[in-house]
C-alpha positions in Angstrom: -30.0 -24.6 -21.4 -33.5 -24.8 -20.2 -35.2 -22.5 -17.7 -35.1 -25.3 -15.1 -31.3 -25.7 -15.6 -30.8 -21.9 -15.2 -32.9 -21.9 -12.0 -30.9 -24.8 -10.7 -27.6 -22.9 -11.4 -28.9 -19.9 -9.5 -29.9 -22.1 -6.6 -26.5 -23.7 -6.4 -25.5 -27.3 -5.9 -27.6 -27.8 -2.8 -30.7 -26.3 -4.4 -30.8 -23.4 -2.0 -31.6 -20.0 -3.4 -28.8 -17.7 -2.2 -30.9 -14.5 -2.5 -29.0 -11.5 -1.2 -32.2 -10.0 0.2 -32.9 -13.2 2.1 -29.4 -13.3 3.5 -29.7 -9.7 4.6 -33.0 -10.4 6.2 -31.6 -13.4 8.1 -28.6 -11.3 9.3 -30.9 -8.5 10.5 -33.1 -11.0 12.3 -30.1 -12.6 14.0 -28.9 -9.2 15.1 -32.3 -8.4 16.5 -32.5 -11.6 18.4 -29.0 -11.3 19.8 -29.1 -7.5 20.5 -28.8 -8.1 24.3 -25.5 -9.9 24.2 -24.3 -7.6 21.4 -25.0 -4.5 23.6 -23.2 -6.1 26.5 -20.2 -6.9 24.3 -20.1 -3.3 22.9 -20.2 -1.9 26.4 -16.9 -3.6 27.5 -14.0 -1.1 27.8 -11.7 -3.3 25.5 -14.2 -3.3 22.6 -15.0 0.4 23.0 -11.2 1.2 22.8 -10.9 -1.1 19.8 -13.8 0.6 18.0 -12.4 4.0 18.8 -9.1 3.3 17.2 -10.6 1.4 14.3 -13.1 4.2 13.4 -10.5 6.9 13.9 -8.0 5.3 11.5 -10.5 4.5 8.8 -12.3 7.9 8.9 -9.0 9.8 8.8 -7.3 7.7 6.1 -10.2 7.1 3.7 -10.3 10.6 2.0 -6.6 10.4 1.3 -6.9 6.9 -0.1 -9.7 8.0 -2.5 -7.8 11.0 -3.7 -4.6 8.9 -4.2 -6.5 6.3 -6.2 -8.1 9.0 -8.4 -4.7 10.5 -9.1 -2.9 7.2 -9.7 -5.7 6.1 -12.1 -5.4 9.3 -14.1 -1.6 8.8 -14.3 -1.9 5.2 -15.5 -4.6 6.0 -18.1 -3.9 9.4 -19.4 0.0 9.8 -19.2 1.7 7.7 -22.0 4.9 5.8 -21.0 6.7 7.5 -23.9 6.4 10.8 -22.0 8.9 9.5 -19.4 11.3 8.2 -22.0 11.4 11.7 -23.5 12.0 13.7 -20.3 14.4 11.4 -18.5 18.2 11.8 -19.0 19.9 9.4 -21.3 22.5 8.5 -18.7 21.0 5.8 -16.4 23.0 7.1 -13.4 21.2 10.5 -13.7 17.9 9.0 -14.8 17.5 7.2 -11.5 17.3 10.2 -9.2 15.2 12.1 -11.8 12.8 9.2 -12.0 12.7 9.0 -8.2 11.9 12.7 -7.9 9.2 12.2 -10.5 7.3 10.2 -7.9 6.9 13.4 -5.9 5.1 15.1 -8.8 3.3 12.2 -10.4 1.6 10.4 -7.6 0.5 6.8 -7.8 -0.4 4.3 -5.1 1.2 0.8 -5.0 -1.7 -0.7 -6.9 -0.9 1.6 -9.9 2.9 2.0 -9.6 3.6 -1.7 -10.6 1.7 -1.7 -13.9 3.0 1.8 -14.7 6.6 0.7 -14.1 6.0 -2.3 -16.4 4.7 0.1 -19.1 7.7 2.3 -18.6 10.1 -0.6 -19.3 8.1 -1.7 -22.3 8.1 2.0 -23.5 11.9 2.2 -23.6 12.7 3.7 -20.1 15.9 2.3 -18.6 15.0 -0.4 -16.1 17.0 1.2 -13.3 14.9 4.4 -13.6 11.7 2.4 -13.8 12.7 0.7 -10.5 13.3 4.0 -8.8 9.9 5.3 -10.0 8.2 2.1 -8.9 9.4 2.6 -5.3 9.2 6.4 -5.0 5.8 7.1 -6.5 3.7 5.5 -3.8 6.0 6.8 -1.0 6.8 10.5 -1.6 3.9 11.8 -3.6 2.0 14.9 -2.4 -1.1 13.0 -1.2 1.1 10.6 1.0 3.1 13.5 2.4 0.0 15.5 3.2 -1.5 12.5 4.9 1.7 12.1 6.9 1.5 15.7 8.0 -2.1 15.3 9.1 -1.4 12.0 10.9 1.6 13.5 12.8 0.5 17.1 13.7 3.2 19.3 14.9 5.9 16.9 13.8 7.1 18.2 10.3 10.3 16.2 10.7 8.3 13.0 10.1 7.2 14.4 6.7 10.8 15.4 5.9 12.2 12.1 7.2 9.7 10.0 5.1 10.5 12.0 2.0 14.3 11.7 2.4 14.4 8.1 3.5 12.0 6.9 0.8 13.8 8.8 -2.0 17.1 7.6 -0.8 15.9 4.0 -0.8 14.4 4.4 -4.3 17.7 5.8 -5.7 19.8 3.1 -4.0 17.7 0.4 -5.4 17.8 2.0 -8.9 21.6 2.2 -8.8 21.9 -1.3 -7.5 19.8 -2.6 -10.3 21.9 -0.6 -12.8 25.1 -2.2 -11.5 23.9 -5.8 -10.6 20.7 -6.3 -12.4 20.4 -8.6 -15.5 17.9 -8.2 -18.3 16.7 -11.7 -18.0 15.6 -11.0 -14.4 13.2 -8.3 -15.6 10.6 -9.5 -18.1 7.5 -7.2 -18.0 4.4 -8.8 -19.2 1.8 -7.1 -21.3 -0.8 -5.3 -19.2 -4.2 -6.1 -20.7 -6.2 -3.7 -18.5 -8.3 -1.3 -20.6 -8.1 -3.2 -23.9 -11.1 -2.4 -26.0 -12.2 0.4 -23.6 -12.2 4.1 -23.9 -10.0 6.1 -21.6 -13.0 7.2 -19.4 -14.1 3.6 -19.0 -10.5 2.5 -18.2 -10.2 5.3 -15.7 -13.3 4.5 -13.7 -12.7 0.8 -14.0 -9.2 1.4 -12.4 -10.7 3.6 -9.7 -13.4 1.0 -8.8 -10.8 -1.8 -8.7 -8.3 0.1 -6.6 -10.8 1.6 -4.1 -12.2 -1.9 -3.4 -8.7 -3.5 -3.3 -6.9 -0.8 -1.2 -10.0 -0.2 1.0 -9.9 -3.9 2.0 -6.3 -3.5 3.1 -7.1 -0.3 4.9 -9.8 -2.0 6.9 -7.5 -4.9 7.7 -4.7 -2.5 8.8 -7.1 -0.5 11.0 -8.3 -3.7 12.6 -4.7 -4.8 13.3 -3.8 -1.4 14.7 -6.9 -1.4 16.9 -6.1 -4.9 18.1 -2.6 -3.9 19.0 -3.8 -1.0 21.0 -6.7 -2.6 22.8 -6.0 -6.3 23.1 -2.3 -6.9 23.1 -0.9 -6.3 26.6 0.9 -2.9 26.8 3.8 -4.6 28.5 4.5 -6.6 25.4 4.4 -3.6 23.2 6.7 -1.6 25.5 9.1 -4.5 25.7 9.3 -4.7 21.9 9.5 -0.9 21.6 12.2 -0.7 24.3 14.8 -2.4 22.1 15.6 -0.2 19.1 16.6 -3.1 16.8 13.5 -5.2 17.7 11.2 -2.2 17.3 12.4 -1.4 13.8 12.3 -5.0 12.7 8.9 -5.5 14.3 7.3 -2.6 12.6 9.0 -3.3 9.3 7.7 -6.8 9.3 4.3 -5.5 10.3 4.3 -3.2 7.4 4.9 -6.1 5.0 2.1 -8.2 6.6 -0.5 -5.5 6.8 -0.1 -4.3 3.2 -1.8 -1.0 3.8 -2.1 1.5 1.0 0.5 4.3 1.3 -2.2 7.0 1.5 -3.5 5.5 4.7 -0.5 3.9 6.5 0.6 7.1 8.3 -2.6 7.0 10.4 -1.9 3.5 11.5 1.7 4.4 12.3 0.7 7.4 14.3 -1.5 5.2 16.5 1.5 3.0 17.5 2.6 5.5 20.1 4.6 3.0 22.1 7.2 2.9 19.4 9.8 5.4 18.6 9.6 7.8 15.6 12.4 5.9 14.0 10.6 2.6 14.2 7.4 4.2 12.9 9.4 5.8 10.1 10.6 2.3 9.1 7.0 1.2 9.0 6.2 4.1 6.6 9.3 3.6 4.4 9.1 -0.2 4.1 5.3 -0.6 3.5 5.0 1.3 0.2 8.0 -0.5 -1.2 7.4 -4.1 -0.4 4.5 -5.9 1.2 2.4 -9.0 0.5 0.2 -7.5 -2.2 3.2 -5.8 -3.9 5.2 -9.0 -4.0 2.3 -10.7 -5.8 1.8 -7.8 -8.2 5.6 -7.6 -9.0 5.8 -11.3 -9.6 2.8 -11.1 -11.9 4.2 -8.1 -13.8 7.9 -8.7 -14.0 8.2 -12.5 -13.2 8.8 -14.5 -10.1 12.6 -14.4 -10.5 12.5 -10.6 -10.2 10.2 -10.6 -7.2 12.2 -13.2 -5.3 15.4 -11.2 -5.7 13.9 -7.7 -5.5 11.8 -8.1 -2.3 14.4 -9.0 0.3 16.9 -6.5 -1.0 14.3 -3.8 -1.0 13.3 -4.7 2.6 16.9 -4.3 3.8 17.5 -1.1 1.9 14.2 0.5 3.0 14.7 -0.4 6.7 18.3 0.7 6.6 17.6 4.2 5.0 14.8 4.7 7.6 17.2 4.0 10.5 19.9 6.2 9.0 17.5 9.0 8.3 15.9 8.7 11.8 19.3 9.0 13.4 20.2 12.1 11.4 16.9 13.9 11.9 16.4 12.9 15.6 
């Protein structure tokens, strides 16, 4: 390839040089020219309320997200799957709750729990126990529970309820898989991440990927929460929140659509003050177990047949255990 061809490739098909410095300069120039309308827009009460909620959610949640990503990357890179096969009981019925409780000691966000669960199955761990760990690790680990306590100050029952409901849902799904699951539904594919890399390179590569990936969903979730608070008429929210069934379903579906990392979702839930604690608990239990990004990751790791069967059952079980737990701890 000649130098002219390389230059043409950099310029793109239209021959325009997409220089990042030039783009940044144009954006700054546009902002300077339009600073008057921008100031007027920022001065409106609606946008000020939107920015307040958005910044509060992001600033509060970001440290927990970073800590969770660091811990989950370390788990994925430095803890071999054979370790779990050695420590779990041989009986699947007992291995399920033990694997579920392991999620409280070995934290991992959703982005890491799926490939780790795939590695567990390939390493000889019974699939029902791997399913329980897959669901519990992002939901009841210490970082997530600490973030929940910070997001709901003075309400320790929310921390207890999240732990109990998430662990119960994980165990129920593990036992259901043990009884009804078929081996041909679960076909974990080889995970190529880190091939040819040292552990340090694989660790930091995983951290960079997960921070960017989960950070994008955090920003999207914060924007959605801010929009609900500042733009959606409060009468609509109170109407949805006034019906217990609609409230639980609405926040459960919202958790699936927003796909927020579990280290950050408590701060979004705490901002939805129109809804009951039970409805917000459903948001916190459903989100780490099944959302849009998890469905894609589960389909890529275990096969589409697994994801299509697993996702709807997980949604029902997670929402059901949240409602049951909320009723008991009310």
